[in-house]
N, C-alpha and C positions, 0 to 999 in steps of 0.2 A: 275688730282690729286684727285679731288672730287669723281669721279667714282671709282678710286682704293681704297680710304678709305671706301666708302660705301660697296664695295664688300668684303673688309677685315672684316668689322663689320658683314656682313651677314654670312660669312664663320665662324667667331668666334662663332656666335650663333648656327650655325649648329653643329659645333664641340662640343659645350657645351651640346646640346641635345643628341648628340651621346654618350657622355661620361657619361651622367646621367643614372641612373637605370630606366629600363622600368616600367611604371605603372601597378600595379596589375589588373588583369581583375575584372570587377564588374558583378556580376550575378544578372540579373534582370528577375524575373519570371512574364510572362504577360499571362493573360487569356482573355477570350472574354465574353461579356454579351450575353447569350443565350435568355433570356426573362426578361421582366420587368413587375411588377405588381404594385399595389398601395402601396408603402412603402417597396417593396422587389425586389430583382433581383435574377436571376438564372445565375450563372456564370460557364463557362466550361473552362478546360485547366489549372487549379490550383490545381493539385492533391496532393500537399504537404502543402496546407494551413491548419491552425489550427483553432479550435473552439475559438471564441472571438477574433480572429485576425482582425486587422483593414485593410481594403483594400481601395485603391484610384482608382476611375474611371477617364477616361479621360476627363469627363465633369467637374471634380473637386469635385463631390460628394464623400463623404466617406461612407463606410458601414462596418458592423461587421458580420463575418461568424457565422451563427446560426446552419445550417444543414450541415453535411458532408455526401456525397453519393459518390460511386465509379466514377461516371461521371459528377457529378454536385455539385455545392455549393449553399446553400440557404443563401442568404445575406440580413441582414436587413439594409435599407438605413437610413442614418442619415441626409438627405437632401431631397429636392424635387425630387420625382421620375420622374417628367416631364422632367427633364434635362438629364436623363440617357436614352440612346438609344440602342436598340439591335445591337450587332455587335462591339460596342466600346470596347476599351482595358481596362483591369483592372490589377492593379499592387498590389503585396504583399508588406506590410511594415515590416513583421516579428515583429510586436509589437501588443500587446493587447490593447483594448480600455482603455485609461487612462484619468484621469482628474487632473488639477492642484490643489494642496493643500497648506495650509499655512495661516498665519495671514493676508496676503494681500487680501484674499477673504472677510474678514469681511466688512460689509457695502456695499457689492456689489450685483448686480443682474446678474446672469449668466444663460446660458442654460445648458442642461444636459452634454455638453462636457467641460463645464468650460468657454466658450467664453462669453465675456461681452455683456449684453443687455441694460446697463444703460447709455451708451454713456460717460463713464468716462475714457475711454482709456484702455490699456492692463492690464490684471490682473497680479499682481506681485506674483508669486508663488515660493516657496522653493523647490518644487519637484513635480513630477507627480507620481500617483499611479493608478494601475489598478482598475477599477470599481468593478471587482469581486474579493473577497478575502475570505479565509477560516475563518470561525467563530472561535473565541477563544475556546479553550478546557476548560474542567471543572476545571483543576488545575490553569487556568488563571483567574478564576472568584472568586469574593468574595460575601458575602452575601449583599443583599440590605438592608441598615440599616439607610440611611439618607433621610429625606423627601424632595420632590420637591414641594414647595409651588406654587399652582395655583392661589391663591388670590380669589378663588370662594368658598364660604361657604359650598355649597351643596357637593363639592368634597373634600375640605381639612378636612371637619369634618367626612363625611360618606363614601367617596370613595377615600381614600388618595392614592397618587402616590409617590413611592420612587425613588431616583436617581438610574438609572440602570434598571428600570422596563420597561415593554412593556404593555402599557394600551391602549386598543382599544376604540376609540370614535365611536359609532354606532347610527344610526337613519335614519329616512326618510329625504327626501329633505325638505329644509327650517325649519329645527328644531334647528339650531344654532350650528352645529358641528364645523364649521370653526371658529365661534366666541369663543368657549371654547379654541380652540388651540391658537388663537391669543391672547386672554386675558392671557393664560399661559405664552406666550412669553413676553408679556408686564410686567408681575409681576416679571420676572427675573431681572428687573431693581434693585430690592432689594437684588440680590444675585450675585454670581460671575459665574453663569451659562451661557454659550454661546448657541445661538440658530441657527438652520437651519430650514427654511420653504421651503419645497419641493411642488411645485404646479404642479399636474399632471392632464392634460385634463381640467383645469379650463378656464373659459372665461377670456379674457384679461382684461375686466373692474373689474372683481371680484378680480384678482390678483393685479391690480393697486390700488384698495382700500386698500388692505392688506399692501402694500408697503407704501402708503401714511400714513396709521395709524402707521406703525412703525417709519417712519421718524418724524411724528408730535410728537411722544411721546419720541423721542430721543433714542429709542431702536435699530434703524437700525444699529447703530455703532457696536453692539454686535451680529448682525444677518447676515447670509447669506441667500439669496433667490435664489432657484434653480427653474427654470420655464420651463416647457414642456407643452405649452398651448394647447388649443383645435385646433389651427391652425398649430401646429407643426406636424412633421412626427411621425407616430406611433413608429418608432424606438427610437426617442428621449424620448417619453413617457415611453417606456419600460426600458431604462437605467437610467432614471432620479433618481428614489429612490436609486439605487446602487451608483450613483455618489455622492448624498447627504450623504449616509452612509460612503463612503470613505472619504469625507471632514471632517466628524465627527471623524473618527478613528485618523486622524492626531492629533487633539487636545486631544483626550483621551490618546494618547501615550505620551502626554506632561503633564499628571496628571491633565487635566482639565475636568470639567463636561459639557456635551453637551446635549441639548435637540433637537430632530430631529422630526419634524412633517411631515407626508406624507398625503397629501391632494389632491386626496384620492386614495386608492388602488382599488377601484371599477373600475375607469377609467384605472388604470394600468392593471388590470386583462383583461379588454375588449381590450386594445391595444395589449396585448400578444395574446389573442384569434384571433384578426384579423390577426396578422402576422402568426400565426401558420396555420390558415386556408388557407392563401394565399400560404404558403410553402407546402401545402398538407399534413400536419400532420393530423393523425387520430383524429376526434373529440370525445369527451367523453360526460359527463353530461353537459347539456345546451350548448353544442358545444365547451366547454373549453377543452384544450388539457390535457392529463393525468398527466402532471407534473405541473400543475398549484399551487398545494399545495406546492411543493418544491420551486417554483418561489418565494413565499412569505416567506416560512420557511427559506431559506437561506439568505434572507435579514434581517429579524427581529432577527434571532440568532446571528447576529454580534452586537446586542445591549447588554448591561450588565454593571455590576459594576466590575472592573478589579483590580487584585491584584497589589501591587507596582512592582513586578517583570514583570508584563505585561503593565506597563505604570502608573497605579494607578488612572486613570480617569474613567469616566463613560459615557454611552451613554443612554439616556432615549428616548424611541421611543413612539410617539403618532400617531399610524396609524389611519386614518378615513376611514370608509367604509359606503356606502349607502345602506339602505334597501328600499324595496317596500312594502307599506301597511303593515308595522310593521312585516314583515316576517323574523324573526330572524333565521329561519331554512333554508334559501336559501343557496345556494352552497358556494359562496365566503364568506359570513358572518360567516357561521359555521366553514369554514377552518381557518379564522382568529381568531375566538373566541378560537379555540383549540390551536393556536399557541401562543397567548398573554397571559399575566398574569392577565387578568381581563378586563372588559368592562365598560365604561360610556354610559348608554343607554339613549338617548333623545326621549322622548315620544310625539307623535303629540297630544295626548289627553291633556297633560300639556300645550302645546302651545295653543290649543284652549281655555284653562282656563287662558291664559295670564300669565303662570308661566315660567319665564325666569331666569336662564337657566332651561330647561325643563328636569332635571335629574330625571329619575325614580329610586328612591332608592330601590324599590323592586326588580328590575331586575339588577341594576348596582352592580358590585362587584369588589374588589380589592383583589387579591389572595396573593399579597406580601406587598403592601404598608401599611397594618395595623401594620406590625412589624417596619416600618420605620416612622410611623405617629408621629407627635409632641405629646409628652406625655400629654401636656395640653388639647388636643383635644379629648383624648381617652374616658374619662368619659362623655364628652358631646355627643360623637358620638353614644354611646349605648342607651342613653335616647331619642336621636333624632330619630333614626330608630324606636324604640318601639312606641314613640309617634305618628309618622306619619303613621306606619302600622295600629295601632288601629284606627286612625282618618279615614283612607281610608275605612276600613271595616265598620265602623259606619256611614261614609257618604253615602256609597251605601245602607246601611240598612234604613237610615233616609229618603231616597227618597219615600219610600212606604207610608210616612205619619203617621207612627206609633207614638203613644205617647211615649215620652221619659222621663226618670227620670232625676233628677237634676245632678246625676253623669255622666250619658251618655251625657247630654247636655254640661256639663262643659268640657268633653273630646273633644267633637266636636268644642267648642269654642277655647280650647287650641291648637288642631290640626290645625285649620284653621289659628291661630296666627302664629304658628311655620312654617307652609308652606309659609305663606306670608313673614316671616322673611327670608326665603331662596331666595326670589326674589333679583335680582341684575342686574343692567343695564349693557349693553355692554361697553367695554373698561374702566371698573372701578374695577380692581382687588384691593382687600382689604388687608391691613396688618393683621397679624395673632391676635394681641391683639384686634383690632377692631372687627374682626370676633367673637372672644370669647365673647366679651361684648354683641354683638347683639344676639348671640345664647343663652347665659345664661339669657339675659333679656326675650327673648321669652319663654324659658323654665320656667322661674320664674313667668310668667303670666303677665308680664307688657304690652304686646301687646293684651291682651285678649279683645275681643269686639270691637276693632278698625276696622275702614274700611280700604280698601286698600290703600287709599291716606294717611290716618292717620298713618298706619304702615310705609309707606315710610318715612313720616316726623319724626316719632319717631326713625327709624333707623338712619336718618341723624343727629338727636340730640345726640344719643348715640355715634355715631362715632365722632362727633365734640367735645364731652366731653373728649376725650382721650387727655391728656395733659402731662405736666411733672410729675404730681402725679403718673402716671403709668409707668414711665420709667423703674422702677425696675422690674415690672412684664413683661414688653416687652423684657427686657434683659433675664429674665429667660426662657421665651418662645423661644427666639432665641437660647438659649443655650440648648434647648430641655429638660428643667427641668419640672418636674410636678408642678401643682398649688396645693398649700396647702389651708387649710380652710380660712386662712387670706387673701390669694391672691384672692380667689373666693369672699369673703365677700367684699373686696375692689372694686372689679369689679362691683358687684351688687350695691354697695352703690353709685358709680359714676353714674351708669346708672339710679338709682332711682332719684338722684338729677337732672339728665339732663331731666327727664320725669316728675318730680314732683309727684312721685308715692309713696304711703305709703309703710311701711315695708313689708306687706304681700300681695302685688299686688293690682290691681285696685279695687277689691271688698272688700278691707279691711274695708272701711267705712260703708259697709252694714252689 
């Protein structure tokens, strides 16, 4: 009886299978690895693959189609090329390379594909978006009209950045480019701006220091860190900035303001050159491929201030590029200078003078941010540039030992004091009202004749004197209102009291 019941059960299962509809056939397109290079692979047999399509190799490594030719595909590997062997199978996914987006990425450290690197488990995403996207058209853009406060006196006063602007940070190695970008992120603790830090080709210890700084300040909760380090595959370094921009676009579509730092695009260009040469693309100037300008242009054109119909948010881009021996006319720097809306140039000569941040106001420019600058800073900025430019000319002239009249000597003293007032330590972004007090005090002569150490102490005293008495002025500055004569007089009075300086500067008693 047991055997009969078992046979009856098997027969019933067979009848059920025969009665059910047949499964639809699944089409799988399989190719073969023809050759493998350092970070690239040549694939044959996938004639219907598309550009930017994601491929999966039998070894588990993924790749992105970059070159299409009649009998071969040039594929950029997103993993170790040592794991890929010639002759192994490759499958199409019929999907373009995408990354997760959403609020769940905030506070996380991820790679260029959105995979977590911080050991905190899987990333919670609301969707996946392609890393490549069309830049918003002209009708989707609005004028840049709101300031992005960096907390750095030399920038907020003289080279202002607006929300939605693309401002290049450029300079030689070890001049403080990353410090300016990180300090700008830290200063967003005083605003609602979200931040994305994209590290491209950076050493692991350098990225770890940035992450630790963000965590120690409490700003990591409002920041996404995208890492494609110097040990990563060149394909990851190539797609990292596009992935970071895609993450930013999600928040901009939700009417939020986002700051994106690309540190740095010099390594990005070198990674793309490496991949292009391995794929046998024709080399051009400095061996870069002919489309290197387009590679960066299509990335940075996705930033901007957008209209309410296009989401209403903004993406502010701070790309970093490295120069060699102050050569601003090199290929990649000139490309990026022409793409962006201005540059903050960090001079090694100022570094040697212990001037940090080493912003050279003679070369730095903001082509848009002046219209978005805090109105309280505008009248200070003009006098600041004039005073420093006159001082630098006279400083060079005074080296010859020429006798100087009293007026020239006074300009030198005032210029040295103003330049010293622009000094600022790392990781110490300053609120706008404190910046204005320090700059007005310097322009009024309160720091004249002081040594460097005395200027630092004087600036600390001035900053510490900001209390409840200046709350109204701080509110006016936050509301982007200009300072009237009473406000200016109040700021100077508080500064003089803090420094015990007479009404007309330090030489009033003479």
